[in-house]
Biopython code that builds the backbone (N, CA, C, O; Angstrom):
import numpy as np
from Bio.PDB.StructureBuilder import StructureBuilder

atoms = [
    (1, "MET", "N", (34.879, 103.169, 150.080)),
    (1, "MET", "CA", (35.439, 104.153, 150.589)),
    (1, "MET", "C", (34.546, 105.171, 151.179)),
    (1, "MET", "O", (33.749, 105.695, 150.401)),
    (2, "LYS", "N", (34.536, 105.547, 152.417)),
    (2, "LYS", "CA", (33.245, 106.467, 153.027)),
    (2, "LYS", "C", (33.649, 107.716, 151.905)),
    (2, "LYS", "O", (34.641, 107.763, 151.178)),
    (3, "PRO", "N", (32.485, 108.742, 152.031)),
    (3, "PRO", "CA", (32.410, 109.900, 150.877)),
    (3, "PRO", "C", (33.725, 111.119, 151.718)),
    (3, "PRO", "O", (34.648, 111.764, 151.221)),
    (4, "ARG", "N", (33.246, 110.999, 153.081)),
    (4, "ARG", "CA", (34.537, 111.997, 153.498)),
    (4, "ARG", "C", (35.766, 112.044, 153.305)),
    (4, "ARG", "O", (36.425, 113.057, 153.073)),
    (5, "LEU", "N", (36.261, 110.606, 153.416)),
    (5, "LEU", "CA", (37.780, 109.883, 153.186)),
    (5, "LEU", "C", (37.844, 110.459, 151.844)),
    (5, "LEU", "O", (38.802, 111.209, 151.655)),
    (6, "LEU", "N", (36.966, 110.259, 150.782)),
    (6, "LEU", "CA", (36.986, 110.271, 149.414)),
    (6, "LEU", "C", (37.313, 111.571, 149.021)),
    (6, "LEU", "O", (38.135, 111.844, 148.146)),
    (7, "LEU", "N", (36.575, 112.476, 149.762)),
    (7, "LEU", "CA", (37.126, 114.215, 149.622)),
    (7, "LEU", "C", (38.064, 114.496, 150.290)),
    (7, "LEU", "O", (38.598, 115.524, 149.874)),
    (8, "ILE", "N", (38.636, 113.990, 151.316)),
    (8, "ILE", "CA", (39.880, 114.397, 152.039)),
    (8, "ILE", "C", (40.787, 113.894, 150.675)),
    (8, "ILE", "O", (41.543, 114.703, 150.137)),
    (9, "GLY", "N", (40.676, 112.736, 150.247)),
    (9, "GLY", "CA", (41.874, 112.526, 149.080)),
    (9, "GLY", "C", (41.978, 113.286, 148.258)),
    (9, "GLY", "O", (43.067, 113.682, 147.844)),
    (10, "PHE", "N", (40.758, 113.702, 147.793)),
    (10, "PHE", "CA", (40.457, 114.468, 146.614)),
    (10, "PHE", "C", (41.294, 115.894, 146.881)),
    (10, "PHE", "O", (42.206, 116.421, 146.244)),
    (11, "LEU", "N", (40.690, 116.230, 147.921)),
    (11, "LEU", "CA", (41.462, 117.743, 148.331)),
    (11, "LEU", "C", (42.791, 117.882, 148.533)),
    (11, "LEU", "O", (43.355, 118.969, 148.409)),
    (12, "PHE", "N", (43.573, 116.472, 148.957)),
    (12, "PHE", "CA", (44.890, 116.397, 149.113)),
    (12, "PHE", "C", (45.630, 116.725, 147.609)),
    (12, "PHE", "O", (46.444, 117.600, 147.311)),
    (13, "VAL", "N", (45.018, 115.679, 146.813)),
    (13, "VAL", "CA", (45.732, 115.964, 145.514)),
    (13, "VAL", "C", (45.496, 117.131, 144.632)),
    (13, "VAL", "O", (46.284, 117.443, 143.739)),
    (14, "PHE", "N", (44.494, 117.717, 144.871)),
    (14, "PHE", "CA", (44.325, 119.333, 144.164)),
    (14, "PHE", "C", (44.536, 120.499, 145.161)),
    (14, "PHE", "O", (44.152, 121.626, 144.846)),
    (15, "ALA", "N", (45.251, 120.223, 146.593)),
    (15, "ALA", "CA", (45.234, 121.146, 147.339)),
    (15, "ALA", "C", (46.338, 122.330, 146.968)),
    (15, "ALA", "O", (46.298, 123.520, 147.281)),
    (16, "SER", "N", (47.422, 121.553, 146.132)),
    (16, "SER", "CA", (48.399, 122.601, 145.612)),
    (16, "SER", "C", (47.947, 123.438, 144.884)),
    (16, "SER", "O", (48.105, 124.651, 145.023)),
    (17, "ALA", "N", (47.213, 122.786, 143.858)),
    (17, "ALA", "CA", (46.767, 123.877, 143.087)),
    (17, "ALA", "C", (45.698, 125.235, 143.274)),
    (17, "ALA", "O", (45.512, 126.191, 142.522)),
    (18, "ALA", "N", (45.100, 124.899, 144.573)),
    (18, "ALA", "CA", (44.144, 125.935, 144.894)),
    (18, "ALA", "C", (44.633, 126.613, 146.142)),
    (18, "ALA", "O", (44.048, 127.611, 146.564)),
    (19, "ALA", "N", (45.501, 126.199, 146.643)),
    (19, "ALA", "CA", (46.205, 126.965, 148.035)),
    (19, "ALA", "C", (47.708, 126.679, 148.119)),
    (19, "ALA", "O", (48.108, 125.707, 147.478)),
    (20, "ASP", "N", (48.490, 127.313, 148.743)),
    (20, "ASP", "CA", (49.700, 126.758, 148.904)),
    (20, "ASP", "C", (50.061, 126.745, 150.267)),
    (20, "ASP", "O", (50.368, 127.738, 150.927)),
    (21, "GLY", "N", (50.005, 125.456, 150.702)),
    (21, "GLY", "CA", (50.183, 125.002, 152.066)),
    (21, "GLY", "C", (51.297, 125.478, 152.705)),
    (21, "GLY", "O", (51.195, 125.933, 153.844)),
    (22, "ASP", "N", (52.419, 125.433, 152.089)),
    (22, "ASP", "CA", (53.535, 125.922, 152.744)),
    (22, "ASP", "C", (53.490, 127.668, 153.111)),
    (22, "ASP", "O", (54.169, 128.174, 154.004)),
    (23, "ALA", "N", (52.667, 128.330, 152.334)),
    (23, "ALA", "CA", (52.549, 129.536, 152.668)),
    (23, "ALA", "C", (51.563, 130.131, 153.870)),
    (23, "ALA", "O", (51.532, 131.091, 154.641)),
    (24, "VAL", "N", (50.934, 129.188, 153.607)),
    (24, "VAL", "CA", (49.740, 129.276, 154.699)),
    (24, "VAL", "C", (50.346, 128.820, 156.052)),
    (24, "VAL", "O", (50.307, 129.610, 156.995)),
    (25, "PHE", "N", (50.863, 127.681, 156.193)),
    (25, "PHE", "CA", (51.539, 127.343, 157.530)),
    (25, "PHE", "C", (52.539, 128.110, 157.924)),
    (25, "PHE", "O", (52.736, 128.192, 159.137)),
    (26, "LYS", "N", (53.248, 128.717, 157.164)),
    (26, "LYS", "CA", (54.590, 129.794, 157.528)),
    (26, "LYS", "C", (53.492, 130.704, 157.980)),
    (26, "LYS", "O", (53.851, 131.141, 159.073)),
    (27, "SER", "N", (52.253, 131.228, 157.639)),
    (27, "SER", "CA", (51.674, 132.417, 158.060)),
    (27, "SER", "C", (50.877, 132.353, 159.221)),
    (27, "SER", "O", (50.682, 133.289, 159.996)),
    (28, "ARG", "N", (50.378, 131.092, 159.316)),
    (28, "ARG", "CA", (49.162, 130.683, 160.317)),
    (28, "ARG", "C", (49.866, 129.680, 161.400)),
    (28, "ARG", "O", (49.471, 129.569, 162.561)),
    (29, "CYS", "N", (50.708, 129.138, 160.972)),
    (29, "CYS", "CA", (51.304, 127.612, 162.009)),
    (29, "CYS", "C", (52.320, 127.683, 162.763)),
    (29, "CYS", "O", (52.512, 127.143, 163.852)),
    (30, "ALA", "N", (53.151, 128.548, 162.001)),
    (30, "ALA", "CA", (55.071, 128.484, 162.465)),
    (30, "ALA", "C", (54.991, 129.267, 163.461)),
    (30, "ALA", "O", (56.120, 129.452, 163.915)),
    (31, "ALA", "N", (54.120, 129.878, 164.085)),
    (31, "ALA", "CA", (54.265, 130.428, 165.414)),
    (31, "ALA", "C", (54.479, 129.382, 166.666)),
    (31, "ALA", "O", (55.262, 129.410, 167.616)),
    (32, "CYS", "N", (53.599, 128.576, 166.328)),
    (32, "CYS", "CA", (53.511, 127.404, 167.418)),
    (32, "CYS", "C", (54.247, 126.389, 166.975)),
    (32, "CYS", "O", (55.038, 125.816, 167.724)),
    (33, "HIS", "N", (54.092, 126.071, 165.807)),
    (33, "HIS", "CA", (54.967, 124.915, 165.119)),
    (33, "HIS", "C", (56.248, 124.505, 164.479)),
    (33, "HIS", "O", (56.829, 123.494, 164.086)),
    (34, "GLY", "N", (56.434, 126.119, 164.596)),
    (34, "GLY", "CA", (58.060, 126.130, 163.800)),
    (34, "GLY", "C", (58.090, 126.495, 162.494)),
    (34, "GLY", "O", (57.344, 125.776, 161.829)),
    (35, "SER", "N", (58.605, 127.254, 161.913)),
    (35, "SER", "CA", (58.783, 127.609, 160.268)),
    (35, "SER", "C", (58.818, 126.093, 159.605)),
    (35, "SER", "O", (58.082, 125.719, 158.692)),
    (36, "ASP", "N", (59.958, 125.206, 160.343)),
    (36, "ASP", "CA", (60.320, 124.057, 159.799)),
    (36, "ASP", "C", (59.656, 122.644, 160.226)),
    (36, "ASP", "O", (60.127, 121.514, 160.097)),
    (37, "GLY", "N", (58.470, 123.035, 160.751)),
    (37, "GLY", "CA", (57.477, 122.009, 161.589)),
    (37, "GLY", "C", (57.994, 121.091, 162.653)),
    (37, "GLY", "O", (57.390, 120.056, 162.930)),
    (38, "LYS", "N", (58.999, 121.415, 163.200)),
    (38, "LYS", "CA", (59.873, 120.574, 164.078)),
    (38, "LYS", "C", (58.872, 120.733, 165.387)),
    (38, "LYS", "O", (59.005, 119.794, 166.172)),
    (39, "GLY", "N", (57.950, 121.672, 165.763)),
    (39, "GLY", "CA", (57.285, 121.688, 166.753)),
    (39, "GLY", "C", (57.960, 122.654, 168.022)),
    (39, "GLY", "O", (59.009, 123.286, 167.896)),
    (40, "ASN", "N", (57.357, 122.630, 168.910)),
    (40, "ASN", "CA", (57.804, 123.188, 170.383)),
    (40, "ASN", "C", (57.334, 122.536, 171.525)),
    (40, "ASN", "O", (56.193, 122.588, 171.982)),
    (41, "PRO", "N", (58.531, 121.767, 172.059)),
    (41, "PRO", "CA", (58.030, 120.820, 173.160)),
    (41, "PRO", "C", (57.597, 121.647, 174.160)),
    (41, "PRO", "O", (56.604, 121.320, 174.810)),
    (42, "THR", "N", (58.251, 122.785, 174.417)),
    (42, "THR", "CA", (57.666, 123.582, 175.861)),
    (42, "THR", "C", (56.294, 124.226, 176.070)),
    (42, "THR", "O", (55.892, 124.689, 177.137)),
    (43, "ILE", "N", (55.409, 124.183, 174.526)),
    (43, "ILE", "CA", (54.233, 124.199, 174.630)),
    (43, "ILE", "C", (53.574, 123.432, 173.959)),
    (43, "ILE", "O", (52.497, 123.814, 173.501)),
    (44, "GLY", "N", (54.053, 122.128, 173.722)),
    (44, "GLY", "CA", (53.394, 120.792, 173.235)),
    (44, "GLY", "C", (52.788, 120.635, 171.893)),
    (44, "GLY", "O", (51.781, 119.972, 171.643)),
    (45, "THR", "N", (53.546, 121.351, 171.005)),
    (45, "THR", "CA", (52.992, 121.205, 169.742)),
    (45, "THR", "C", (54.224, 120.173, 168.994)),
    (45, "THR", "O", (55.441, 120.347, 169.054)),
    (46, "PRO", "N", (53.523, 119.121, 168.322)),
    (46, "PRO", "CA", (54.347, 118.194, 167.860)),
    (46, "PRO", "C", (55.553, 118.400, 166.736)),
    (46, "PRO", "O", (55.505, 119.421, 166.050)),
    (47, "ASP", "N", (56.600, 117.479, 166.539)),
    (47, "ASP", "CA", (57.340, 117.705, 165.524)),
    (47, "ASP", "C", (56.892, 116.792, 164.275)),
    (47, "ASP", "O", (57.033, 115.570, 164.256)),
    (48, "PHE", "N", (56.344, 117.546, 163.255)),
    (48, "PHE", "CA", (56.046, 116.979, 162.026)),
    (48, "PHE", "C", (56.815, 116.519, 161.327)),
    (48, "PHE", "O", (56.337, 115.970, 160.334)),
    (49, "THR", "N", (58.004, 116.507, 161.442)),
    (49, "THR", "CA", (59.050, 115.983, 160.601)),
    (49, "THR", "C", (59.569, 114.546, 161.173)),
    (49, "THR", "O", (60.400, 113.927, 160.509)),
    (50, "SER", "N", (59.122, 114.059, 162.301)),
    (50, "SER", "CA", (59.287, 112.616, 162.848)),
    (50, "SER", "C", (58.339, 111.681, 162.561)),
    (50, "SER", "O", (57.134, 111.747, 162.801)),
    (51, "PRO", "N", (59.126, 110.554, 161.881)),
    (51, "PRO", "CA", (58.394, 109.653, 161.369)),
    (51, "PRO", "C", (57.285, 109.149, 162.512)),
    (51, "PRO", "O", (56.082, 109.128, 162.250)),
    (52, "LYS", "N", (57.861, 108.712, 163.910)),
    (52, "LYS", "CA", (56.531, 108.224, 164.691)),
    (52, "LYS", "C", (55.108, 109.348, 164.907)),
    (52, "LYS", "O", (54.062, 109.039, 165.477)),
    (53, "THR", "N", (55.405, 110.606, 164.321)),
    (53, "THR", "CA", (54.374, 111.265, 164.632)),
    (53, "THR", "C", (53.504, 111.135, 163.235)),
    (53, "THR", "O", (52.281, 111.004, 163.263)),
    (54, "GLN", "N", (54.229, 111.182, 162.070)),
    (54, "GLN", "CA", (53.571, 110.937, 161.053)),
    (54, "GLN", "C", (52.829, 109.820, 160.919)),
    (54, "GLN", "O", (51.806, 109.811, 160.236)),
    (55, "SER", "N", (53.331, 108.650, 161.638)),
    (55, "SER", "CA", (52.662, 107.299, 161.609)),
    (55, "SER", "C", (51.756, 107.067, 162.705)),
    (55, "SER", "O", (51.183, 105.981, 162.798)),
    (56, "ASP", "N", (51.546, 108.124, 163.666)),
    (56, "ASP", "CA", (50.361, 108.158, 164.455)),
    (56, "ASP", "C", (49.448, 109.102, 164.073)),
    (56, "ASP", "O", (48.522, 109.329, 164.852)),
    (57, "ILE", "N", (49.508, 109.671, 163.092)),
    (57, "ILE", "CA", (48.330, 110.500, 162.434)),
    (57, "ILE", "C", (47.806, 110.223, 161.264)),
    (57, "ILE", "O", (48.560, 110.382, 160.304)),
    (58, "SER", "N", (46.520, 109.781, 161.013)),
    (58, "SER", "CA", (45.884, 109.645, 159.587)),
    (58, "SER", "C", (45.795, 111.196, 159.035)),
    (58, "SER", "O", (45.763, 112.274, 159.627)),
    (59, "ASP", "N", (45.763, 110.777, 157.414)),
    (59, "ASP", "CA", (45.388, 112.311, 156.930)),
    (59, "ASP", "C", (44.087, 112.657, 157.213)),
    (59, "ASP", "O", (43.931, 113.838, 156.904)),
    (60, "ALA", "N", (43.121, 112.190, 157.642)),
    (60, "ALA", "CA", (41.395, 112.397, 158.260)),
    (60, "ALA", "C", (41.962, 113.275, 159.541)),
    (60, "ALA", "O", (41.522, 114.414, 159.695)),
    (61, "ALA", "N", (42.696, 112.874, 160.229)),
    (61, "ALA", "CA", (42.775, 113.425, 161.667)),
    (61, "ALA", "C", (43.855, 114.725, 161.596)),
    (61, "ALA", "O", (43.993, 115.533, 162.514)),
    (62, "ILE", "N", (44.493, 114.755, 160.487)),
    (62, "ILE", "CA", (45.109, 116.168, 160.397)),
    (62, "ILE", "C", (44.454, 117.181, 159.903)),
    (62, "ILE", "O", (44.647, 118.317, 160.338)),
    (63, "VAL", "N", (43.453, 116.885, 158.777)),
    (63, "VAL", "CA", (42.345, 117.670, 158.423)),
    (63, "VAL", "C", (41.345, 118.066, 159.530)),
    (63, "VAL", "O", (40.881, 119.197, 159.671)),
    (64, "ASP", "N", (41.073, 116.991, 160.298)),
    (64, "ASP", "CA", (40.004, 117.612, 161.593)),
    (64, "ASP", "C", (40.646, 118.447, 162.590)),
    (64, "ASP", "O", (40.128, 119.427, 163.124)),
    (65, "THR", "N", (41.988, 117.921, 162.837)),
    (65, "THR", "CA", (42.638, 119.157, 163.639)),
    (65, "THR", "C", (42.637, 120.588, 163.290)),
    (65, "THR", "O", (42.172, 121.545, 163.907)),
    (66, "ILE", "N", (43.197, 120.531, 162.281)),
    (66, "ILE", "CA", (43.017, 121.906, 161.860)),
    (66, "ILE", "C", (41.647, 122.636, 161.700)),
    (66, "ILE", "O", (41.410, 123.786, 162.071)),
    (67, "THR", "N", (40.759, 121.750, 161.066)),
    (67, "THR", "CA", (39.435, 122.471, 161.074)),
    (67, "THR", "C", (38.807, 122.504, 162.064)),
    (67, "THR", "O", (37.821, 123.225, 161.918)),
    (68, "ASN", "N", (38.913, 121.900, 163.420)),
    (68, "ASN", "CA", (38.209, 122.023, 164.678)),
    (68, "ASN", "C", (38.892, 122.112, 165.693)),
    (68, "ASN", "O", (38.295, 122.199, 166.766)),
    (69, "GLY", "N", (40.701, 122.120, 165.666)),
    (69, "GLY", "CA", (41.378, 122.518, 166.500)),
    (69, "GLY", "C", (41.272, 121.210, 167.898)),
    (69, "GLY", "O", (40.349, 120.396, 167.878)),
    (70, "ARG", "N", (42.108, 121.194, 168.784)),
    (70, "ARG", "CA", (42.113, 120.076, 169.832)),
    (70, "ARG", "C", (41.897, 120.755, 171.260)),
    (70, "ARG", "O", (42.628, 121.569, 171.824)),
    (71, "LYS", "N", (40.702, 120.203, 171.686)),
    (71, "LYS", "CA", (40.345, 120.640, 172.968)),
    (71, "LYS", "C", (41.385, 120.397, 174.060)),
    (71, "LYS", "O", (41.978, 119.321, 173.992)),
    (72, "GLY", "N", (41.681, 121.178, 174.994)),
    (72, "GLY", "CA", (42.567, 120.894, 175.693)),
    (72, "GLY", "C", (44.279, 121.519, 175.820)),
    (72, "GLY", "O", (45.121, 121.682, 176.703)),
    (73, "THR", "N", (44.161, 121.700, 174.552)),
    (73, "THR", "CA", (45.580, 122.570, 173.916)),
    (73, "THR", "C", (45.525, 123.804, 173.555)),
    (73, "THR", "O", (44.545, 124.521, 173.757)),
    (74, "ILE", "N", (46.613, 124.176, 172.965)),
    (74, "ILE", "CA", (46.341, 125.640, 172.506)),
    (74, "ILE", "C", (46.340, 125.414, 170.737)),
    (74, "ILE", "O", (46.886, 126.281, 170.054)),
    (75, "MET", "N", (45.787, 124.370, 170.156)),
    (75, "MET", "CA", (45.470, 124.058, 168.763)),
    (75, "MET", "C", (44.213, 124.978, 168.757)),
    (75, "MET", "O", (43.574, 124.986, 169.809)),
    (76, "PRO", "N", (43.873, 125.562, 167.991)),
    (76, "PRO", "CA", (42.827, 126.650, 167.666)),
    (76, "PRO", "C", (41.912, 125.759, 166.392)),
    (76, "PRO", "O", (42.327, 124.850, 165.673)),
    (77, "SER", "N", (40.668, 126.341, 166.427)),
    (77, "SER", "CA", (40.157, 125.603, 165.449)),
    (77, "SER", "C", (40.263, 126.788, 163.922)),
    (77, "SER", "O", (39.982, 127.986, 163.964)),
    (78, "TRP", "N", (40.593, 126.253, 163.062)),
    (78, "TRP", "CA", (40.587, 127.141, 161.665)),
    (78, "TRP", "C", (39.387, 127.198, 160.810)),
    (78, "TRP", "O", (39.306, 127.958, 159.845)),
    (79, "LYS", "N", (38.252, 126.206, 161.254)),
    (79, "LYS", "CA", (37.033, 126.333, 160.416)),
    (79, "LYS", "C", (36.505, 127.676, 160.423)),
    (79, "LYS", "O", (36.165, 128.085, 161.533)),
    (80, "GLY", "N", (36.338, 128.565, 159.309)),
    (80, "GLY", "CA", (35.690, 129.720, 159.253)),
    (80, "GLY", "C", (36.898, 130.755, 158.815)),
    (80, "GLY", "O", (36.724, 131.755, 158.118)),
    (81, "LYS", "N", (38.179, 130.309, 159.371)),
    (81, "LYS", "CA", (39.239, 131.373, 159.345)),
    (81, "LYS", "C", (40.050, 130.780, 157.849)),
    (81, "LYS", "O", (40.653, 131.602, 157.159)),
    (82, "LEU", "N", (40.011, 129.617, 157.521)),
    (82, "LEU", "CA", (40.665, 128.798, 156.370)),
    (82, "LEU", "C", (39.469, 128.425, 155.433)),
    (82, "LEU", "O", (38.386, 128.030, 155.865)),
    (83, "SER", "N", (39.745, 128.575, 154.208)),
    (83, "SER", "CA", (39.247, 127.777, 153.316)),
    (83, "SER", "C", (39.129, 126.218, 153.289)),
    (83, "SER", "O", (40.155, 125.775, 153.806)),
    (84, "ASP", "N", (38.211, 125.093, 152.856)),
    (84, "ASP", "CA", (38.489, 123.720, 152.585)),
    (84, "ASP", "C", (39.851, 123.778, 152.180)),
    (84, "ASP", "O", (40.790, 123.347, 152.848)),
    (85, "GLU", "N", (39.940, 124.385, 150.941)),
    (85, "GLU", "CA", (41.529, 124.319, 150.043)),
    (85, "GLU", "C", (42.522, 124.533, 150.857)),
    (85, "GLU", "O", (43.466, 123.746, 150.931)),
    (86, "GLU", "N", (42.417, 125.860, 151.725)),
    (86, "GLU", "CA", (43.752, 126.115, 152.367)),
    (86, "GLU", "C", (43.849, 124.893, 153.334)),
    (86, "GLU", "O", (44.957, 124.377, 153.478)),
    (87, "ILE", "N", (42.756, 124.382, 154.019)),
    (87, "ILE", "CA", (42.954, 123.493, 154.941)),
    (87, "ILE", "C", (43.629, 122.323, 154.569)),
    (87, "ILE", "O", (44.605, 121.861, 155.160)),
    (88, "ALA", "N", (43.008, 121.787, 153.431)),
    (88, "ALA", "CA", (43.851, 120.511, 152.700)),
    (88, "ALA", "C", (45.281, 120.883, 152.051)),
    (88, "ALA", "O", (46.138, 120.005, 151.950)),
    (89, "ALA", "N", (45.505, 122.108, 151.645)),
    (89, "ALA", "CA", (46.742, 122.476, 151.367)),
    (89, "ALA", "C", (47.675, 122.181, 152.515)),
    (89, "ALA", "O", (48.571, 121.349, 152.380)),
    (90, "VAL", "N", (47.443, 123.004, 153.919)),
    (90, "VAL", "CA", (48.321, 122.795, 155.162)),
    (90, "VAL", "C", (48.220, 121.483, 155.412)),
    (90, "VAL", "O", (49.358, 121.134, 155.727)),
    (91, "ALA", "N", (47.340, 120.350, 155.461)),
    (91, "ALA", "CA", (47.343, 119.200, 155.874)),
    (91, "ALA", "C", (48.347, 118.403, 154.906)),
    (91, "ALA", "O", (48.978, 117.481, 155.423)),
    (92, "ALA", "N", (48.548, 118.678, 153.551)),
    (92, "ALA", "CA", (48.885, 117.827, 152.537)),
    (92, "ALA", "C", (50.565, 118.464, 152.937)),
    (92, "ALA", "O", (51.526, 117.694, 152.943)),
    (93, "TYR", "N", (50.711, 119.968, 153.258)),
    (93, "TYR", "CA", (51.973, 120.049, 153.625)),
    (93, "TYR", "C", (52.553, 119.607, 155.069)),
    (93, "TYR", "O", (53.759, 119.428, 155.238)),
    (94, "VAL", "N", (51.785, 119.478, 155.893)),
    (94, "VAL", "CA", (51.872, 118.820, 157.279)),
    (94, "VAL", "C", (52.587, 117.464, 156.978)),
    (94, "VAL", "O", (53.623, 117.080, 157.521)),
    (95, "ARG", "N", (51.941, 116.866, 156.120)),
    (95, "ARG", "CA", (52.021, 115.380, 155.559)),
    (95, "ARG", "C", (53.723, 115.273, 154.789)),
    (95, "ARG", "O", (54.535, 114.359, 154.936)),
    (96, "SER", "N", (53.884, 116.636, 153.897)),
    (96, "SER", "CA", (55.062, 116.514, 153.225)),
    (96, "SER", "C", (56.103, 116.592, 154.240)),
    (96, "SER", "O", (57.152, 116.100, 153.823)),
    (97, "LEU", "N", (56.173, 117.032, 155.408)),
    (97, "LEU", "CA", (57.087, 117.509, 155.993)),
    (97, "LEU", "C", (58.020, 116.211, 156.706)),
    (97, "LEU", "O", (59.226, 116.183, 156.953)),
    (98, "GLY", "N", (56.943, 115.150, 156.928)),
    (98, "GLY", "CA", (57.395, 113.744, 157.119)),
    (98, "GLY", "C", (58.458, 112.886, 156.157)),
    (98, "GLY", "O", (59.362, 112.082, 156.383)),
    (99, "ARG", "N", (57.797, 113.557, 154.819)),
    (99, "ARG", "CA", (58.551, 112.857, 153.566)),
    (99, "ARG", "C", (60.132, 113.600, 153.276)),
    (99, "ARG", "O", (61.137, 113.138, 152.736)),
    (100, "LYS", "N", (59.856, 114.941, 153.887)),
    (100, "LYS", "CA", (61.292, 115.871, 153.554)),
    (100, "LYS", "C", (62.169, 115.147, 154.623)),
    (100, "LYS", "O", (63.303, 114.896, 154.214)),
    (101, "SER", "N", (61.917, 114.785, 155.810)),
    (101, "SER", "CA", (62.747, 114.192, 157.026)),
    (101, "SER", "C", (63.285, 112.818, 156.227)),
    (101, "SER", "O", (64.471, 112.623, 156.491)),
    (102, "GLN", "N", (62.935, 112.201, 155.667)),
    (102, "GLN", "CA", (63.158, 110.904, 155.329)),
    (102, "GLN", "C", (64.201, 110.803, 154.219)),
    (102, "GLN", "O", (64.634, 109.717, 153.835)),
    (103, "ARG", "N", (64.667, 112.227, 153.615)),
    (103, "ARG", "CA", (65.246, 111.962, 152.516)),
    (103, "ARG", "C", (66.902, 112.010, 152.847)),
    (103, "ARG", "O", (67.240, 112.666, 153.833)),
    (104, "PRO", "N", (67.737, 111.468, 152.208)),
    (104, "PRO", "CA", (69.215, 111.457, 152.527)),
    (104, "PRO", "C", (69.911, 112.521, 152.606)),
    (104, "PRO", "O", (71.112, 112.455, 152.869)),
]
sb = StructureBuilder()
sb.init_structure("model")
sb.init_model(0)
sb.init_chain("A")
sb.init_seg("    ")
for serial, (resi, resn, name, xyz) in enumerate(atoms, 1):
    if name == "N":
        sb.init_residue(resn, " ", resi, " ")
    sb.init_atom(name, np.array(xyz, "f"), 0.0, 1.0, " ", f" {name:<3s}", serial, name[0])
structure = sb.get_structure()
């Protein structure tokens, strides 16, 4: 396993102890992504509760997108604004939104 992927996995496991991904998401991301993570199609933000969205993006891609933003979109870079632990916690929270949508 590559060291970066190992680090990402480690951060995912321990993110909740260091930062509250739900709280960071709601304070920093909900304006565009919705407090429920369902996104806003009018501005092009994805529905993180969608199984398709969840299957189309890797854990590393989620971390990279939060860290570096997405060129050509409204997604900003959070590098230097959020700690590595906060980024990992938000990424884990984003992933958890897909699991929540699969519950009966």
